[in-house]
C-alpha positions in Angstrom: 0.0 0.0 0.0 3.0 2.3 0.6 4.2 1.9 -3.0 1.2 3.4 -4.8 1.9 7.1 -3.6 5.3 6.8 -5.3 3.8 5.9 -8.7 3.6 8.8 -11.2 0.4 10.7 -11.0 -0.9 9.7 -14.4 -0.6 6.0 -13.5 -1.5 6.3 -9.8 -5.2 6.5 -10.5 -5.2 3.7 -13.1 -2.8 0.8 -12.3 -2.0 2.1 -8.9 -5.6 2.1 -7.9 -6.1 -1.3 -9.4 -3.2 -2.7 -7.4 -4.6 -1.2 -4.2 -8.1 -2.5 -4.9 -6.8 -6.0 -5.7 -4.8 -6.0 -2.5 -7.9 -5.0 -0.6 -9.9 -7.7 -2.4 -7.3 -10.3 -1.3 -7.6 -9.2 2.3 -11.4 -9.5 2.1 -11.2 -12.9 0.5 -8.8 -14.1 3.1 -11.1 -13.0 5.9 -14.0 -14.7 4.2 -12.0 -17.9 3.7 -10.9 -17.9 7.3 -14.5 -17.7 8.6 -16.2 -19.9 6.0 -17.6 -23.3 6.6 -15.1 -26.2 6.3 -16.6 -27.6 3.1 -16.4 -24.2 1.3 -12.9 -23.3 2.6 -10.9 -25.0 -0.2 -12.7 -23.0 -2.9 -12.3 -19.7 -1.1 -8.6 -20.4 -0.6 -8.3 -21.1 -4.4 -10.0 -17.8 -5.0 -7.4 -16.1 -2.8 -4.5 -17.8 -4.6 -6.0 -16.6 -8.0 -6.3 -13.0 -6.7 -2.7 -13.2 -5.4 -1.6 -14.3 -8.9 -3.4 -11.3 -10.4 -1.7 -9.0 -7.9 1.7 -10.4 -8.8 0.9 -9.8 -12.5 -0.2 -6.2 -11.9 3.0 -5.5 -9.9 5.1 -6.9 -12.7 3.2 -4.8 -15.3 3.9 -1.7 -13.1 7.6 -2.6 -12.9 7.9 -3.3 -16.6 6.3 0.0 -17.3 8.9 1.6 -15.0 6.2 2.9 -12.7 7.8 1.3 -9.6 11.5 0.9 -8.9 13.3 -2.4 -8.9 13.7 -2.3 -5.1 10.0 -1.8 -4.6 9.2 -4.6 -7.0 11.6 -6.9 -5.2 10.3 -6.1 -1.8 6.7 -6.7 -3.0 7.7 -9.9 -4.8 9.3 -11.4 -1.6 6.2 -10.6 0.5 3.8 -11.9 -2.1 5.8 -15.1 -2.5 5.7 -15.6 1.3 2.0 -15.1 1.2 1.6 -17.6 -1.6 3.5 -20.2 0.4 1.1 -19.5 3.4 -1.9 -20.0 1.1 -0.4 -23.2 -0.3 0.2 -24.6 3.2 -3.3 -23.7 4.2 -4.8 -25.4 1.2 -2.5 -28.5 1.7 -3.6 -28.7 5.4 -7.3 -28.9 4.2 -6.4 -31.6 1.6 -4.9 -33.8 4.3 -6.4 -32.9 7.8 -5.0 -36.0 9.5 -1.3 -35.0 8.8 0.0 -32.1 10.9 3.1 -30.1 10.3 4.9 -31.7 13.2 6.2 -35.1 14.1 5.9 -36.4 17.6 
């Protein structure tokens, strides 16, 4: 969210606003997935992963268009990659509920 104010004014209200809105959509979808019924959770998580991929795409478009710096893009890419791993782990835990992440 802190990157968008640094985007040039002409693109701030187009792709910058789209990046912010997609990020907020992802937050909303994550909240919905967390509190949804067990049988609907996997589909909601899949929606979150799809939205995350769209966000990654928009960030790369902004970087390729030189609207954000390489450092900003790298910082966002690392955080989005970590978020993707979290979503993947969440989905994997739903696929196999008997197996936990720890061995006793």
